[in-house]
All heavy atoms as TSV, in Angstrom:
chain	resi	resn	atom	element	x	y	z
A	1	MET	N	N	53.669	-78.199	-10.674
A	1	MET	CA	C	54.506	-79.312	-11.062
A	1	MET	C	C	55.688	-79.528	-9.971
A	1	MET	O	O	56.093	-78.593	-9.400
A	1	MET	CB	C	55.164	-79.165	-12.374
A	1	MET	CG	C	54.129	-78.987	-13.531
A	1	MET	SD	S	54.854	-79.254	-15.129
A	1	MET	CE	C	54.571	-80.974	-15.257
A	2	LYS	N	N	55.943	-80.747	-9.805
A	2	LYS	CA	C	56.881	-81.066	-8.680
A	2	LYS	C	C	58.274	-80.479	-8.926
A	2	LYS	O	O	58.871	-80.060	-8.025
A	2	LYS	CB	C	57.038	-82.612	-8.620
A	2	LYS	CG	C	55.806	-83.300	-7.925
A	2	LYS	CD	C	56.045	-84.757	-7.712
A	2	LYS	CE	C	54.791	-85.344	-7.214
A	2	LYS	NZ	N	54.951	-86.827	-7.014
A	3	LEU	N	N	58.734	-80.539	-10.282
A	3	LEU	CA	C	59.980	-79.809	-10.499
A	3	LEU	C	C	60.075	-78.364	-10.091
A	3	LEU	O	O	61.005	-77.934	-9.613
A	3	LEU	CB	C	60.304	-80.047	-11.965
A	3	LEU	CG	C	60.679	-81.441	-12.486
A	3	LEU	CD1	C	60.885	-81.397	-13.914
A	3	LEU	CD2	C	61.921	-82.009	-11.776
A	4	LYS	N	N	58.993	-77.740	-10.436
A	4	LYS	CA	C	58.979	-76.246	-10.139
A	4	LYS	C	C	58.956	-76.061	-8.669
A	4	LYS	O	O	59.646	-75.159	-8.069
A	4	LYS	CB	C	57.756	-75.620	-10.722
A	4	LYS	CG	C	57.647	-74.198	-10.644
A	4	LYS	CD	C	56.472	-73.601	-11.282
A	4	LYS	CE	C	56.350	-72.102	-11.060
A	4	LYS	NZ	N	55.157	-71.509	-11.715
A	5	LYS	N	N	58.182	-76.867	-7.872
A	5	LYS	CA	C	58.180	-76.679	-6.461
A	5	LYS	C	C	59.518	-76.977	-5.776
A	5	LYS	O	O	59.849	-76.316	-4.722
A	5	LYS	CB	C	57.009	-77.673	-5.847
A	5	LYS	CG	C	55.653	-77.228	-6.194
A	5	LYS	CD	C	54.658	-78.188	-5.615
A	5	LYS	CE	C	53.257	-77.811	-6.054
A	5	LYS	NZ	N	52.248	-78.794	-5.572
A	6	ARG	N	N	60.283	-77.908	-6.395
A	6	ARG	CA	C	61.593	-78.255	-5.823
A	6	ARG	C	C	62.645	-77.202	-6.156
A	6	ARG	O	O	63.754	-77.234	-5.672
A	6	ARG	CB	C	62.002	-79.657	-6.303
A	6	ARG	CG	C	61.234	-80.717	-5.728
A	6	ARG	CD	C	61.718	-82.032	-6.206
A	6	ARG	NE	N	61.012	-83.198	-5.708
A	6	ARG	CZ	C	61.208	-84.432	-5.913
A	6	ARG	NH1	N	62.297	-84.798	-6.614
A	6	ARG	NH2	N	60.516	-85.455	-5.399
A	7	ASP	N	N	62.296	-76.255	-7.094
A	7	ASP	CA	C	63.249	-75.239	-7.451
A	7	ASP	C	C	64.528	-75.798	-7.993
A	7	ASP	O	O	65.652	-75.416	-7.579
A	7	ASP	CB	C	63.456	-74.236	-6.361
A	7	ASP	CG	C	64.076	-73.019	-6.821
A	7	ASP	OD1	O	63.760	-72.620	-7.995
A	7	ASP	OD2	O	64.822	-72.225	-6.094
A	8	LEU	N	N	64.507	-76.846	-8.768
A	8	LEU	CA	C	65.657	-77.458	-9.396
A	8	LEU	C	C	66.055	-76.647	-10.728
A	8	LEU	O	O	65.226	-76.293	-11.380
A	8	LEU	CB	C	65.372	-78.949	-9.737
A	8	LEU	CG	C	64.937	-79.808	-8.586
A	8	LEU	CD1	C	64.599	-81.236	-9.173
A	8	LEU	CD2	C	66.060	-79.970	-7.506
A	9	ASP	N	N	67.345	-76.464	-10.790
A	9	ASP	CA	C	67.865	-75.738	-11.987
A	9	ASP	C	C	68.194	-76.747	-12.982
A	9	ASP	O	O	69.354	-77.067	-13.137
A	9	ASP	CB	C	69.097	-74.875	-11.517
A	9	ASP	CG	C	69.479	-73.971	-12.669
A	9	ASP	OD1	O	68.704	-73.651	-13.551
A	9	ASP	OD2	O	70.665	-73.695	-12.715
A	10	ILE	N	N	67.270	-77.292	-13.678
A	10	ILE	CA	C	67.473	-78.285	-14.770
A	10	ILE	C	C	66.797	-77.882	-16.075
A	10	ILE	O	O	65.704	-77.196	-15.926
A	10	ILE	CB	C	67.077	-79.699	-14.341
A	10	ILE	CG1	C	65.623	-79.789	-14.039
A	10	ILE	CG2	C	67.921	-80.253	-13.147
A	10	ILE	CD1	C	65.070	-81.223	-13.944
A	11	ASN	N	N	67.209	-78.362	-17.151
A	11	ASN	CA	C	66.522	-78.145	-18.409
A	11	ASN	C	C	66.239	-79.615	-18.912
A	11	ASN	O	O	67.042	-80.500	-18.652
A	11	ASN	CB	C	67.343	-77.428	-19.459
A	11	ASN	CG	C	67.549	-76.008	-19.039
A	11	ASN	OD1	O	66.577	-75.375	-18.626
A	11	ASN	ND2	N	68.651	-75.490	-19.222
A	12	PHE	N	N	65.134	-79.812	-19.632
A	12	PHE	CA	C	64.815	-81.061	-20.207
A	12	PHE	C	C	64.133	-80.905	-21.504
A	12	PHE	O	O	63.559	-79.898	-21.898
A	12	PHE	CB	C	64.064	-81.963	-19.253
A	12	PHE	CG	C	62.665	-81.332	-18.792
A	12	PHE	CD1	C	61.551	-81.729	-19.511
A	12	PHE	CD2	C	62.622	-80.465	-17.761
A	12	PHE	CE1	C	60.295	-81.208	-19.174
A	12	PHE	CE2	C	61.377	-79.965	-17.488
A	12	PHE	CZ	C	60.204	-80.251	-18.132
A	13	VAL	N	N	64.119	-81.972	-22.253
A	13	VAL	CA	C	63.339	-82.103	-23.598
A	13	VAL	C	C	62.224	-83.108	-23.296
A	13	VAL	O	O	62.415	-84.098	-22.607
A	13	VAL	CB	C	64.307	-82.516	-24.643
A	13	VAL	CG1	C	63.685	-82.775	-25.961
A	13	VAL	CG2	C	65.457	-81.560	-24.816
A	14	ALA	N	N	61.105	-82.850	-24.046
A	14	ALA	CA	C	59.955	-83.822	-23.899
A	14	ALA	C	C	59.407	-84.069	-25.277
A	14	ALA	O	O	59.605	-83.313	-26.242
A	14	ALA	CB	C	58.962	-83.175	-22.980
A	15	SER	N	N	58.601	-85.085	-25.360
A	15	SER	CA	C	57.875	-85.411	-26.590
A	15	SER	C	C	56.411	-85.656	-26.210
A	15	SER	O	O	56.084	-86.149	-25.125
A	15	SER	CB	C	58.504	-86.539	-27.367
A	15	SER	OG	O	58.565	-87.717	-26.515
A	16	SER	N	N	55.419	-85.382	-27.248
A	16	SER	CA	C	54.109	-85.604	-26.985
A	16	SER	C	C	53.334	-85.725	-28.259
A	16	SER	O	O	53.875	-85.457	-29.342
A	16	SER	CB	C	53.554	-84.331	-26.214
A	16	SER	OG	O	52.219	-84.418	-26.012
A	17	ARG	N	N	52.150	-86.279	-28.079
A	17	ARG	CA	C	51.254	-86.229	-29.269
A	17	ARG	C	C	50.527	-84.958	-29.237
A	17	ARG	O	O	50.233	-84.396	-28.128
A	17	ARG	CB	C	50.342	-87.416	-29.054
A	17	ARG	CG	C	50.932	-88.879	-29.261
A	17	ARG	CD	C	50.020	-89.883	-29.098
A	17	ARG	NE	N	48.611	-89.734	-29.609
A	17	ARG	CZ	C	47.751	-90.669	-29.687
A	17	ARG	NH1	N	48.139	-91.882	-29.251
A	17	ARG	NH2	N	46.565	-90.414	-30.170
A	18	VAL	N	N	50.141	-84.441	-30.342
A	18	VAL	CA	C	49.514	-83.130	-30.329
A	18	VAL	C	C	48.136	-83.048	-29.739
A	18	VAL	O	O	47.682	-82.030	-29.329
A	18	VAL	CB	C	49.394	-82.559	-31.800
A	18	VAL	CG1	C	50.795	-82.268	-32.372
A	18	VAL	CG2	C	48.656	-83.454	-32.701
A	19	ASN	N	N	47.482	-84.232	-29.608
A	19	ASN	CA	C	46.171	-84.284	-29.113
A	19	ASN	C	C	46.201	-84.438	-27.456
A	19	ASN	O	O	45.190	-84.572	-26.903
A	19	ASN	CB	C	45.274	-85.254	-29.642
A	19	ASN	CG	C	45.748	-86.636	-29.429
A	19	ASN	OD1	O	46.859	-86.907	-29.225
A	19	ASN	ND2	N	44.903	-87.746	-29.552
A	20	THR	N	N	47.298	-84.403	-26.901
A	20	THR	CA	C	47.411	-84.628	-25.439
A	20	THR	C	C	47.963	-83.362	-24.731
A	20	THR	O	O	48.156	-83.346	-23.516
A	20	THR	CB	C	48.345	-85.736	-25.043
A	20	THR	OG1	O	49.598	-85.555	-25.496
A	20	THR	CG2	C	47.776	-87.028	-25.612
A	21	ILE	N	N	48.201	-82.204	-25.475
A	21	ILE	CA	C	48.758	-81.054	-24.827
A	21	ILE	C	C	47.776	-79.856	-24.888
A	21	ILE	O	O	46.944	-79.884	-25.803
A	21	ILE	CB	C	50.069	-80.693	-25.486
A	21	ILE	CG1	C	49.943	-80.459	-27.067
A	21	ILE	CG2	C	51.216	-81.644	-25.248
A	21	ILE	CD1	C	51.190	-80.066	-27.799
A	22	ASN	N	N	48.001	-78.992	-24.059
A	22	ASN	CA	C	47.191	-77.743	-24.026
A	22	ASN	C	C	48.128	-76.625	-23.536
A	22	ASN	O	O	49.187	-76.709	-23.061
A	22	ASN	CB	C	45.954	-77.848	-23.184
A	22	ASN	CG	C	46.225	-78.170	-21.782
A	22	ASN	OD1	O	47.040	-77.569	-21.093
A	22	ASN	ND2	N	45.701	-79.191	-21.307
A	23	LYS	N	N	47.662	-75.440	-23.730
A	23	LYS	CA	C	48.376	-74.284	-23.375
A	23	LYS	C	C	48.848	-74.191	-22.026
A	23	LYS	O	O	50.004	-73.870	-21.666
A	23	LYS	CB	C	47.592	-72.950	-23.729
A	23	LYS	CG	C	48.477	-71.676	-23.625
A	23	LYS	CD	C	47.734	-70.458	-24.077
A	23	LYS	CE	C	48.629	-69.263	-23.963
A	23	LYS	NZ	N	47.893	-67.994	-24.548
A	24	SER	N	N	47.972	-74.499	-21.057
A	24	SER	CA	C	48.311	-74.487	-19.657
A	24	SER	C	C	49.418	-75.467	-19.275
A	24	SER	O	O	50.417	-75.177	-18.569
A	24	SER	CB	C	47.052	-74.859	-18.913
A	24	SER	OG	O	47.393	-74.917	-17.477
A	25	LEU	N	N	49.407	-76.695	-19.888
A	25	LEU	CA	C	50.452	-77.708	-19.701
A	25	LEU	C	C	51.790	-77.244	-20.275
A	25	LEU	O	O	52.869	-77.300	-19.615
A	25	LEU	CB	C	49.948	-79.030	-20.297
A	25	LEU	CG	C	51.052	-80.141	-20.235
A	25	LEU	CD1	C	51.467	-80.514	-18.847
A	25	LEU	CD2	C	50.483	-81.401	-21.042
A	26	LEU	N	N	51.726	-76.601	-21.474
A	26	LEU	CA	C	52.975	-76.179	-22.068
A	26	LEU	C	C	53.592	-75.032	-21.227
A	26	LEU	O	O	54.796	-75.043	-20.976
A	26	LEU	CB	C	52.626	-75.575	-23.487
A	26	LEU	CG	C	52.318	-76.475	-24.614
A	26	LEU	CD1	C	51.913	-75.842	-25.807
A	26	LEU	CD2	C	53.422	-77.488	-24.714
A	27	GLU	N	N	52.809	-74.098	-20.679
A	27	GLU	CA	C	53.261	-73.098	-19.790
A	27	GLU	C	C	54.019	-73.722	-18.454
A	27	GLU	O	O	55.064	-73.266	-18.091
A	27	GLU	CB	C	52.266	-72.080	-19.472
A	27	GLU	CG	C	51.749	-71.249	-20.585
A	27	GLU	CD	C	50.578	-70.459	-20.376
A	27	GLU	OE1	O	49.873	-70.658	-19.330
A	27	GLU	OE2	O	50.207	-69.641	-21.181
A	28	SER	N	N	53.296	-74.667	-17.918
A	28	SER	CA	C	53.880	-75.326	-16.768
A	28	SER	C	C	55.136	-76.076	-17.087
A	28	SER	O	O	56.104	-75.942	-16.242
A	28	SER	CB	C	52.832	-76.359	-16.200
A	28	SER	OG	O	51.752	-75.719	-15.603
A	29	LEU	N	N	55.197	-76.670	-18.130
A	29	LEU	CA	C	56.455	-77.379	-18.563
A	29	LEU	C	C	57.532	-76.492	-18.746
A	29	LEU	O	O	58.751	-76.724	-18.323
A	29	LEU	CB	C	56.147	-78.233	-19.721
A	29	LEU	CG	C	55.327	-79.533	-19.547
A	29	LEU	CD1	C	54.925	-80.192	-20.902
A	29	LEU	CD2	C	56.002	-80.535	-18.684
A	30	LYS	N	N	57.299	-75.378	-19.481
A	30	LYS	CA	C	58.259	-74.389	-19.756
A	30	LYS	C	C	58.806	-73.839	-18.442
A	30	LYS	O	O	60.060	-73.630	-18.281
A	30	LYS	CB	C	57.688	-73.304	-20.667
A	30	LYS	CG	C	58.831	-72.308	-21.049
A	30	LYS	CD	C	58.345	-71.289	-21.942
A	30	LYS	CE	C	59.377	-70.243	-22.380
A	30	LYS	NZ	N	58.953	-69.242	-23.236
A	31	GLU	N	N	57.927	-73.455	-17.528
A	31	GLU	CA	C	58.298	-72.887	-16.176
A	31	GLU	C	C	59.181	-73.840	-15.445
A	31	GLU	O	O	59.968	-73.526	-14.577
A	31	GLU	CB	C	57.069	-72.462	-15.398
A	31	GLU	CG	C	56.439	-71.291	-16.005
A	31	GLU	CD	C	55.081	-70.983	-15.292
A	31	GLU	OE1	O	54.846	-71.585	-14.289
A	31	GLU	OE2	O	54.470	-70.006	-15.678
A	32	SER	N	N	58.925	-75.212	-15.630
A	32	SER	CA	C	59.725	-76.185	-14.887
A	32	SER	C	C	61.113	-76.497	-15.606
A	32	SER	O	O	61.820	-77.394	-15.075
A	32	SER	CB	C	58.934	-77.465	-14.863
A	32	SER	OG	O	57.692	-77.218	-14.140
A	33	GLY	N	N	61.344	-75.892	-16.720
A	33	GLY	CA	C	62.614	-76.118	-17.352
A	33	GLY	C	C	62.689	-76.780	-18.703
A	33	GLY	O	O	63.778	-76.974	-19.295
A	34	MET	N	N	61.538	-77.083	-19.247
A	34	MET	CA	C	61.404	-77.703	-20.515
A	34	MET	C	C	62.030	-76.697	-21.602
A	34	MET	O	O	61.568	-75.601	-21.700
A	34	MET	CB	C	60.047	-78.179	-20.928
A	34	MET	CG	C	60.023	-78.859	-22.345
A	34	MET	SD	S	58.311	-79.247	-22.776
A	34	MET	CE	C	57.686	-77.603	-23.104
A	35	SER	N	N	62.954	-77.132	-22.437
A	35	SER	CA	C	63.504	-76.236	-23.393
A	35	SER	C	C	62.971	-76.625	-24.770
A	35	SER	O	O	62.934	-75.749	-25.617
A	35	SER	CB	C	65.079	-76.451	-23.434
A	35	SER	OG	O	65.501	-77.662	-23.629
A	36	THR	N	N	62.618	-77.780	-24.991
A	36	THR	CA	C	62.153	-78.253	-26.302
A	36	THR	C	C	61.082	-79.294	-26.240
A	36	THR	O	O	61.109	-80.098	-25.378
A	36	THR	CB	C	63.319	-78.903	-27.179
A	36	THR	OG1	O	64.440	-78.005	-27.180
A	36	THR	CG2	C	62.845	-79.270	-28.540
A	37	LEU	N	N	60.092	-79.170	-27.048
A	37	LEU	CA	C	58.962	-80.161	-27.097
A	37	LEU	C	C	58.812	-80.631	-28.500
A	37	LEU	O	O	58.642	-79.873	-29.346
A	37	LEU	CB	C	57.672	-79.480	-26.619
A	37	LEU	CG	C	56.417	-80.434	-26.769
A	37	LEU	CD1	C	56.525	-81.622	-25.691
A	37	LEU	CD2	C	55.129	-79.704	-26.509
A	38	TYR	N	N	58.922	-81.974	-28.697
A	38	TYR	CA	C	58.816	-82.595	-29.880
A	38	TYR	C	C	57.426	-83.200	-30.013
A	38	TYR	O	O	57.005	-83.855	-29.063
A	38	TYR	CB	C	59.856	-83.808	-30.148
A	38	TYR	CG	C	61.216	-83.379	-30.115
A	38	TYR	CD1	C	62.051	-83.401	-29.103
A	38	TYR	CD2	C	61.778	-82.720	-31.420
A	38	TYR	CE1	C	63.380	-82.929	-29.144
A	38	TYR	CE2	C	62.988	-82.345	-31.403
A	38	TYR	CZ	C	63.906	-82.460	-30.292
A	38	TYR	OH	O	65.209	-81.958	-30.376
A	39	CYS	N	N	56.684	-82.769	-31.073
A	39	CYS	CA	C	55.268	-83.240	-31.237
A	39	CYS	C	C	55.211	-84.228	-32.424
A	39	CYS	O	O	55.770	-83.849	-33.592
A	39	CYS	CB	C	54.338	-82.107	-31.448
A	39	CYS	SG	S	54.166	-81.127	-29.939
A	40	GLY	N	N	54.599	-85.388	-32.273
A	40	GLY	CA	C	54.383	-86.368	-33.370
A	40	GLY	C	C	53.023	-86.082	-34.070
A	40	GLY	O	O	52.114	-85.979	-33.389
A	41	VAL	N	N	53.187	-86.025	-35.357
A	41	VAL	CA	C	52.011	-85.995	-36.222
A	41	VAL	C	C	52.049	-87.205	-37.147
A	41	VAL	O	O	53.023	-87.425	-37.871
A	41	VAL	CB	C	51.981	-84.786	-37.146
A	41	VAL	CG1	C	50.782	-84.780	-38.055
A	41	VAL	CG2	C	51.921	-83.503	-36.211
A	42	GLU	N	N	51.160	-88.182	-36.860
A	42	GLU	CA	C	51.278	-89.403	-37.532
A	42	GLU	C	C	50.863	-89.379	-38.967
A	42	GLU	O	O	51.358	-90.174	-39.862
A	42	GLU	CB	C	50.401	-90.461	-36.855
A	42	GLU	CG	C	50.948	-90.758	-35.464
A	42	GLU	CD	C	50.185	-91.770	-34.697
A	42	GLU	OE1	O	50.636	-92.926	-34.786
A	42	GLU	OE2	O	49.233	-91.423	-33.881
A	43	SER	N	N	49.883	-88.466	-39.339
A	43	SER	CA	C	49.508	-88.332	-40.774
A	43	SER	C	C	48.725	-87.070	-40.944
A	43	SER	O	O	48.086	-86.566	-39.998
A	43	SER	CB	C	48.537	-89.601	-41.173
A	43	SER	OG	O	48.134	-89.347	-42.562
A	44	GLY	N	N	48.863	-86.503	-42.124
A	44	GLY	CA	C	48.105	-85.248	-42.461
A	44	GLY	C	C	46.830	-85.621	-43.196
A	44	GLY	O	O	46.101	-84.748	-43.517
A	45	SER	N	N	46.543	-86.861	-43.236
A	45	SER	CA	C	45.262	-87.333	-43.896
A	45	SER	C	C	44.296	-87.924	-42.956
A	45	SER	O	O	44.645	-88.837	-42.191
A	45	SER	CB	C	45.610	-88.445	-44.883
A	45	SER	OG	O	44.400	-89.118	-45.301
A	46	GLN	N	N	43.137	-87.312	-42.751
A	46	GLN	CA	C	42.151	-87.787	-41.807
A	46	GLN	C	C	41.709	-89.198	-42.205
A	46	GLN	O	O	41.481	-90.089	-41.361
A	46	GLN	CB	C	40.883	-86.890	-41.842
A	46	GLN	CG	C	39.897	-87.268	-40.710
A	46	GLN	CD	C	40.559	-87.132	-39.360
A	46	GLN	OE1	O	41.141	-86.157	-38.955
A	46	GLN	NE2	N	40.489	-88.236	-38.541
A	47	ARG	N	N	41.672	-89.613	-43.510
A	47	ARG	CA	C	41.331	-90.945	-43.882
A	47	ARG	C	C	42.293	-91.898	-43.328
A	47	ARG	O	O	41.918	-93.062	-42.827
A	47	ARG	CB	C	41.285	-90.960	-45.466
A	47	ARG	CG	C	40.884	-92.343	-46.008
A	47	ARG	CD	C	40.894	-92.363	-47.536
A	47	ARG	NE	N	41.042	-93.682	-48.095
A	47	ARG	CZ	C	42.220	-94.265	-48.301
A	47	ARG	NH1	N	43.271	-93.639	-48.089
A	47	ARG	NH2	N	42.261	-95.487	-48.708
A	48	VAL	N	N	43.564	-91.675	-43.519
A	48	VAL	CA	C	44.662	-92.509	-42.977
A	48	VAL	C	C	44.527	-92.603	-41.472
A	48	VAL	O	O	44.600	-93.770	-40.910
A	48	VAL	CB	C	46.035	-92.021	-43.392
A	48	VAL	CG1	C	47.143	-92.858	-42.710
A	48	VAL	CG2	C	46.190	-92.138	-44.894
A	49	LEU	N	N	44.278	-91.517	-40.713
A	49	LEU	CA	C	44.105	-91.618	-39.263
A	49	LEU	C	C	42.972	-92.503	-38.931
A	49	LEU	O	O	43.084	-93.239	-38.009
A	49	LEU	CB	C	44.002	-90.183	-38.709
A	49	LEU	CG	C	45.226	-89.291	-38.722
A	49	LEU	CD1	C	44.795	-87.902	-38.333
A	49	LEU	CD2	C	46.296	-89.827	-37.891
A	50	ASN	N	N	41.897	-92.316	-39.627
A	50	ASN	CA	C	40.682	-93.225	-39.439
A	50	ASN	C	C	40.910	-94.658	-39.671
A	50	ASN	O	O	40.620	-95.536	-38.832
A	50	ASN	CB	C	39.559	-92.697	-40.286
A	50	ASN	CG	C	38.968	-91.361	-39.924
A	50	ASN	OD1	O	39.304	-90.886	-38.813
A	50	ASN	ND2	N	38.253	-90.735	-40.752
A	51	LEU	N	N	41.663	-95.068	-40.697
A	51	LEU	CA	C	42.045	-96.365	-41.076
A	51	LEU	C	C	42.993	-96.943	-39.969
A	51	LEU	O	O	42.857	-98.227	-39.695
A	51	LEU	CB	C	42.787	-96.439	-42.380
A	51	LEU	CG	C	41.819	-96.249	-43.637
A	51	LEU	CD1	C	42.646	-96.083	-44.948
A	51	LEU	CD2	C	40.802	-97.331	-43.758
A	52	MET	N	N	43.820	-96.165	-39.385
A	52	MET	CA	C	44.783	-96.522	-38.351
A	52	MET	C	C	44.017	-96.656	-37.009
A	52	MET	O	O	44.664	-96.956	-35.925
A	52	MET	CB	C	46.002	-95.707	-38.342
A	52	MET	CG	C	46.864	-95.861	-39.481
A	52	MET	SD	S	48.448	-94.933	-39.577
A	52	MET	CE	C	48.335	-93.717	-38.280
A	53	LYS	N	N	42.795	-96.214	-36.900
A	53	LYS	CA	C	41.956	-96.108	-35.734
A	53	LYS	C	C	42.612	-95.357	-34.765
A	53	LYS	O	O	42.625	-95.647	-33.441
A	53	LYS	CB	C	41.728	-97.515	-35.219
A	53	LYS	CG	C	40.906	-98.377	-36.134
A	53	LYS	CD	C	40.583	-99.759	-35.575
A	53	LYS	CE	C	40.007	-100.542	-36.667
A	53	LYS	NZ	N	38.999	-101.170	-36.881
A	54	LYS	N	N	43.174	-94.069	-35.143
A	54	LYS	CA	C	43.784	-93.078	-34.276
A	54	LYS	C	C	42.596	-92.241	-33.847
A	54	LYS	O	O	41.735	-91.883	-34.644
A	54	LYS	CB	C	44.816	-92.383	-34.965
A	54	LYS	CG	C	45.946	-93.183	-35.428
A	54	LYS	CD	C	46.717	-93.727	-34.173
A	54	LYS	CE	C	47.928	-94.539	-34.509
A	54	LYS	NZ	N	48.630	-94.998	-33.411
A	55	ARG	N	N	42.571	-91.753	-32.640
A	55	ARG	CA	C	41.603	-90.867	-32.095
A	55	ARG	C	C	42.062	-89.370	-32.171
A	55	ARG	O	O	41.981	-88.633	-31.242
A	55	ARG	CB	C	41.157	-91.256	-30.738
A	55	ARG	CG	C	40.449	-92.547	-30.721
A	55	ARG	CD	C	40.029	-92.925	-29.285
A	55	ARG	NE	N	41.163	-92.874	-28.290
A	55	ARG	CZ	C	41.535	-93.879	-27.562
A	55	ARG	NH1	N	40.795	-94.995	-27.549
A	55	ARG	NH2	N	42.567	-93.731	-26.789
A	56	ASN	N	N	42.637	-89.124	-33.379
A	56	ASN	CA	C	43.170	-87.753	-33.528
A	56	ASN	C	C	42.504	-87.185	-34.840
A	56	ASN	O	O	42.147	-87.983	-35.705
A	56	ASN	CB	C	44.691	-87.780	-33.690
A	56	ASN	CG	C	45.351	-86.421	-33.521
A	56	ASN	OD1	O	44.759	-85.495	-33.165
A	56	ASN	ND2	N	46.577	-86.434	-33.805
A	57	HIS	N	N	42.479	-85.860	-34.920
A	57	HIS	CA	C	41.991	-85.203	-36.072
A	57	HIS	C	C	43.025	-84.313	-36.672
A	57	HIS	O	O	43.913	-83.718	-35.945
A	57	HIS	CB	C	40.677	-84.464	-35.720
A	57	HIS	CG	C	39.563	-85.265	-35.144
A	57	HIS	ND1	N	38.779	-85.930	-35.980
A	57	HIS	CD2	C	39.269	-85.545	-33.876
A	57	HIS	CE1	C	37.889	-86.657	-35.308
A	57	HIS	NE2	N	38.163	-86.395	-33.974
A	58	THR	N	N	42.957	-84.208	-38.025
A	58	THR	CA	C	44.103	-83.340	-38.646
A	58	THR	C	C	43.925	-81.881	-38.145
A	58	THR	O	O	44.905	-81.124	-38.115
A	58	THR	CB	C	43.924	-83.484	-40.144
A	58	THR	OG1	O	42.497	-83.130	-40.553
A	58	THR	CG2	C	44.250	-84.867	-40.718
A	59	SER	N	N	42.624	-81.469	-37.793
A	59	SER	CA	C	42.536	-80.070	-37.389
A	59	SER	C	C	43.275	-79.846	-36.077
A	59	SER	O	O	43.790	-78.741	-35.877
A	59	SER	CB	C	41.038	-79.790	-37.141
A	59	SER	OG	O	40.428	-80.637	-36.228
A	60	THR	N	N	43.464	-80.753	-35.281
A	60	THR	CA	C	44.232	-80.734	-33.962
A	60	THR	C	C	45.619	-80.472	-34.232
A	60	THR	O	O	46.346	-79.657	-33.736
A	60	THR	CB	C	44.102	-81.882	-33.090
A	60	THR	OG1	O	42.641	-82.066	-32.795
A	60	THR	CG2	C	44.783	-81.823	-31.829
A	61	SER	N	N	46.157	-81.334	-35.223
A	61	SER	CA	C	47.544	-81.214	-35.684
A	61	SER	C	C	47.844	-79.807	-36.257
A	61	SER	O	O	48.873	-79.165	-36.008
A	61	SER	CB	C	47.914	-82.248	-36.626
A	61	SER	OG	O	47.730	-83.557	-36.088
A	62	LYS	N	N	46.971	-79.365	-37.142
A	62	LYS	CA	C	47.088	-78.089	-37.835
A	62	LYS	C	C	47.090	-76.928	-36.780
A	62	LYS	O	O	47.817	-76.002	-36.927
A	62	LYS	CB	C	45.978	-77.885	-38.888
A	62	LYS	CG	C	46.124	-78.809	-40.067
A	62	LYS	CD	C	44.893	-78.564	-40.924
A	62	LYS	CE	C	44.912	-79.540	-42.098
A	62	LYS	NZ	N	43.781	-79.414	-42.995
A	63	ARG	N	N	46.354	-76.984	-35.761
A	63	ARG	CA	C	46.228	-75.940	-34.817
A	63	ARG	C	C	47.527	-75.807	-34.027
A	63	ARG	O	O	48.000	-74.681	-33.745
A	63	ARG	CB	C	45.076	-76.239	-33.817
A	63	ARG	CG	C	44.824	-75.158	-32.798
A	63	ARG	CD	C	43.594	-75.323	-31.949
A	63	ARG	NE	N	43.611	-76.642	-31.232
A	63	ARG	CZ	C	42.771	-77.631	-31.447
A	63	ARG	NH1	N	41.812	-77.422	-32.278
A	63	ARG	NH2	N	42.712	-78.649	-30.713
A	64	TRP	N	N	48.168	-76.867	-33.729
A	64	TRP	CA	C	49.461	-76.855	-32.994
A	64	TRP	C	C	50.671	-76.552	-33.782
A	64	TRP	O	O	51.715	-76.219	-33.323
A	64	TRP	CB	C	49.635	-78.105	-32.173
A	64	TRP	CG	C	48.814	-78.113	-31.057
A	64	TRP	CD1	C	47.593	-78.786	-30.847
A	64	TRP	CD2	C	48.887	-77.320	-29.785
A	64	TRP	NE1	N	46.980	-78.493	-29.606
A	64	TRP	CE2	C	47.870	-77.619	-29.017
A	64	TRP	CE3	C	49.941	-76.413	-29.323
A	64	TRP	CZ2	C	47.762	-77.056	-27.757
A	64	TRP	CZ3	C	49.826	-75.875	-28.113
A	64	TRP	CH2	C	48.672	-76.152	-27.309
A	65	ILE	N	N	50.607	-76.746	-35.117
A	65	ILE	CA	C	51.696	-76.533	-36.049
A	65	ILE	C	C	51.638	-75.125	-36.363
A	65	ILE	O	O	52.361	-74.229	-36.247
A	65	ILE	CB	C	51.595	-77.418	-37.310
A	65	ILE	CG1	C	51.740	-78.847	-36.933
A	65	ILE	CG2	C	52.685	-76.985	-38.296
A	65	ILE	CD1	C	51.595	-79.770	-38.068
């Protein structure tokens, strides 16, 4: 990541959808200074997610929570 390469001493907060993150990305962000990550879960109901035409699955949200 560019922040890590520049060796800047900063902290930051980020937000993400649970279906766009992975362990490698989380580790890189933390090493770059991320102190908090807010994750959005739009619904705990697969039926509702399907009706809203979201390409997310409740199993993904459960895995990250």
